[in-house]
N, C-alpha and C positions, 0 to 999 in steps of 0.2 A: 326267481321274484323274490322280492321281499314281501313275506306276510303281513305286513302293515299295509303297503300300498292295495289298496282296494279299487276293482275296476267299477268305472263309470254304471250307472245304472241304465243308461241309453246307449245303443248301438249303433253308428251310421252307416247305410249299406246304400251306397248311391245308384241311381239307374245303371250308371255304365258297370255297375258289378251284377246288379241283379237280373241285367238283361244279355247279359256277356256268354253267349254258348260257349266258350271255350272254356268256361270256369264250370267245374261240378258244383253242387249244390253246398255240399260239405263246406268247399273254398270259399265260398260266397259268404256263408255265417261264419267262418272263420276271420274274414277280411273283415267282420262287423266286429268280431272279437277284441281285435288288433285295435280299433278304435276306440273302445270302451277302456282300454289299458294306457291311453297316451295321456300321461299326466300333464301337468305344467311345461314340461321340457318339451313337451312335441313330440315325444317317439314311445315307441314300447319297446319295454326291454327285457320280457317275460321268457323265459327259455322254453325249450323244446319239451320238456319233463311236464312243465306247469300245463302248457297245452295238451301234451299227450293225457295227462290224468284227467283235465278237465272234459276232454270229449273221447275219451277210452279207447284211445288209438295208441300205436306204439310210436316213438320221437321220430323214427324215419319218415311215417306218413306226414307227421307236421314240416318235418324237413321239404319234402316233396310239395307239399303245399305252398312254403314260403319261396320255395323255388319258381312254383309257377307262376304265382302271382309277380313275382322279381319279372318273369320272362317276360311277362305281358306288359309290365309298366306299370302296377296297379300300386308298387311299392318298394322300396330303398332300401339295403340291409348295409350298413355299416359294423364293421368286428373291431373292437377295441382291443388293442394287445399289450403286455406288458413290457419292459427290458429284455425279458428274456422270450419274446414271442409268443407268451400264452395268452389265451384269450380270457379275458375278465369279463368283457360285455360285450353285447349286441343288441345293436340301434336298430328297430323298425321303421321307417318314415313314411306315411301315407303320400302317394303321389295320386294324380288324378289326369285324364286324358284334356286336353283341351280342344278347340274348336275343331279340329282336325285330328284324324289318328297318328301323325307324325308327332304333334305337339306335346310335351308333357312338363310338368312344372311339381317342384316339390314343395310342401308346405312347411313354412318357416317352423323353425322347433319352438317356438312361443305362438304358432298358431291356436286357434281357437277353436278350429273345425269340428274336432271330436264334440264340442260343447254346443253348438250353435243350436242344434233342436232341442236340445234340454233348456238351453238359455230361452226360448219362445214358446211354442206352440205345446210343450209340457208344462211348464209353468201355465200359462193360460188355461189349460185342461185342469190341471189340481186346481187352480185359485176358483174355477166354474163347479168345481166338484165341493169343494168346503162349503162355497155360500150357496148351494142347494142343500147339504148336510146341516147346514145352519138352518136355515130356514124350517128343513122337514122335523129338527129337533126342538125347534121353539113351537111349532104347531103341535106338536106330541104334547109339550109340557102345558100346553096352554089347554088342550082336549083332557087330557088326563089329569093332570094334577090341577088343574085350575088355574094355572099361575101364569103371570105376564101378561104384556097386553095383545089386546085382539090387533090382529095385521092389518094393515093398510087395503088388504086384499077384500075384507069388509066392509060393505058401504057404514055399516052402524052392528051396533050389540045386537037387535033384531034378526039382521042379516045373518050374523054369526050362531045365532040360536037356532036358524031356519037348517044351516048346516049341520050343526050338531044333533037335531034331530034323524037326519040322515044318518049320521054315524049310529045312533041309536036304535033305530029302523034295520040297520045291517048287522048289528051286535058288535059293534068293533069299542065299546063305551067299557071298557076293563077296566075294573077298581085297580088301585094302588097295590092293596093285599094281593090279588090276583097275579097281577103282573110281577110278583115278587118270585111267584112258582116257574115264570117264562124263562128259557133260555135266551142267549141273546139274540141269535138268529131269529126266533120268533118276535122278539122285540122290534129288531130292525124291520121285520117283513110288516108288522103292524105300523110302524112309524111311517113306510113308503106306500102302505095302503090309505092308511088317513090322509095323507098329504095328496094323494092322487084324487081322492076324493074330494078334495077342497079344488083344486085345481078345475076338477069338471063342473065344479059347482060354480067358481066364478066366470069361467071361460065360456058361458052361454050353453052348456053341454047337460042342462038339468032332466033335460029329457029322457036323456040317456040314463040317469041315475034312477029315474022313477021306474023304470022298470028292472033296475038292476038288483042282483041276489047276492047275499054274501059270497057263496061259493064260486062266483065269478072272479072276484077280485082275488080269491086264494087261491084257485086253481091256475088263472092266468101268473099270478106269481111265482108258483112252482115251475109252472112251463117254462117260464122266463131264467129261473135260475138254473136250472137244468140245461137251458141251452148254453148260459154262460159258464157253467163248468166245463161243456164238451168244446167248446170252443175257444177257452181260453189260451192266448199266446198263439192264435192262429190269425189268416187273415181275414176271419168272421168275428174276431175278437171284439166282445161289447165294449164299446167306450164308454157310455154311461147308461148304466144299469137303470138309475130311475126314469131316464129320458125312454130308453126301449121297453119299459113297463108300460108307462103312460101310454105310449103310443097302440101297445098291445093291448090292453083295458079296453081303450077306446074302439080299436077292429071288433073284439069281442062284443062289447054292448050294443055296436052296430048292427052287428051278424044276426042277435038274438031276435 
């Protein structure tokens, strides 16, 4: 495989692969890796050695996985030879079962199948995350640096001042000089906590803030971060940390 060719960030593993009892779990993951490596040509040309190094197995194991996927009708393999009958390239194409078990079709070489997910859900998710991150940064800049316009979330200046009193009571109103001594992860923590307090304030949950304590916000944050690290890249992976934290802090304060 040409080292300049980079795999796509997202893998596609359809239900027909995920729930196929004839496939081993490694073969299901391997299928997803193939979709990552299908470029604009519409096929994967990575070698067995490339996959073997990637998964820590011998090339013979990769060969068996390919043969099994081909046998079940999920992929098709074309071998390109030169005039001396020597193999110069192998091309793996994705196939997928149709409406019946006997009906199969091959994606065209210029198909966009491996990139459908990349072009829809992930992009909307990234846009949503960027949007919330921008809002968090703007509020933090306003609270800490007293710089920027007051968000429309607050009805007026007095409303913002009442919110700031809560920040002061909970002792999250650090000065810029103190923040210079903070590590990035601690500043990120402070940003999210301050934004969560703002959301509680404007969404008619001020009764929860009245009985809240500083350690409530910190302890819940640390717990959420621990969960995020534990379940990263699993079925329980947190899709939006802020959303997870916000729901968690509400539950904590309601339980108090």
